[in-house]
C-alpha positions in Angstrom: -7.7 -11.4 -1.1 -9.1 -9.3 -3.9 -9.4 -5.5 -3.9 -13.2 -5.8 -4.2 -13.3 -7.9 -1.1 -11.2 -5.3 0.8 -13.4 -2.5 -0.4 -16.4 -4.2 1.1 -14.8 -4.1 4.6 -15.3 -1.2 6.9 -12.4 0.9 8.2 -11.9 -1.1 11.4 -11.9 -4.5 9.6 -9.5 -3.1 7.0 -7.1 -1.9 9.7 -7.3 -5.2 11.5 -6.5 -7.0 8.3 -3.6 -4.7 7.7 -2.2 -5.3 11.2 -2.6 -9.0 10.9 -0.9 -9.1 7.4 2.0 -6.9 8.6 2.5 -9.3 11.6 2.4 -12.3 9.3 4.9 -10.8 6.9 7.2 -10.0 9.8 7.1 -13.6 11.1 7.5 -15.0 7.5 10.6 -12.8 7.0 12.2 -14.1 10.2 11.4 -17.7 9.1 12.9 -17.0 5.7 16.2 -15.9 7.3 16.4 -19.0 9.6 15.0 -21.7 7.4 13.8 -22.5 3.9 10.2 -21.4 3.2 7.7 -23.8 1.6 6.2 -21.0 -0.5 8.6 -18.1 -0.9 6.0 -16.4 -3.2 4.0 -15.8 0.0 6.3 -12.9 0.8 5.4 -11.2 -2.4 1.7 -11.9 -2.0 1.7 -10.4 1.5 3.6 -7.3 0.4 1.1 -6.7 -2.4 -1.9 -7.3 0.0 -0.4 -4.6 2.3 -0.1 -2.2 -0.6 -3.7 -2.9 -1.7 -5.0 -2.2 1.8 -3.0 1.0 2.2 -4.2 2.2 -1.2 -7.8 1.7 -0.3 -7.3 3.4 3.1 -5.7 6.4 1.2 -8.5 6.5 -1.3 -11.1 6.7 1.5 -9.0 9.4 3.3 -9.0 11.5 0.1 -12.8 10.9 -0.4 -13.4 12.2 3.0 -11.6 15.5 2.3 -13.2 18.6 0.9 -12.6 19.0 -2.8 -10.4 22.0 -2.5 -8.0 20.4 -0.2 -8.0 17.2 -2.3 -7.1 19.3 -5.4 -4.2 20.9 -3.6 -2.8 17.5 -2.6 -3.2 16.1 -6.1 -1.5 19.1 -7.6 1.4 18.8 -5.2 1.7 15.1 -6.1 1.7 15.9 -9.8 4.5 18.5 -9.4 6.5 16.0 -7.4 6.1 13.2 -10.0 7.1 15.7 -12.8 10.2 16.8 -11.0 11.2 13.2 -10.4 10.7 12.4 -14.1 12.8 15.4 -15.1 15.6 14.5 -12.7 15.6 10.9 -14.0 15.7 12.1 -17.6 18.5 14.5 -16.8 20.6 11.7 -15.1 20.5 9.6 -18.3 
């Protein structure tokens, strides 16, 4: 499913799709442990679909916030990413 198709869904449809996809991934992981899968790439596709759905949900959540609160969250995230990059560079 494409991101554009997901964006056209309302919040309830998006949540239902997420729940269904998580359940499908769970069942597929169990099958992968007990038998050989016909399409192992399905695991990757489902993980990416879950990530797309969660990204869209987070974007909508941020859009619903007031601009000042959104700016605080974005600033905090920038500082976290910067610290992470600095730690990674220091470790090398």
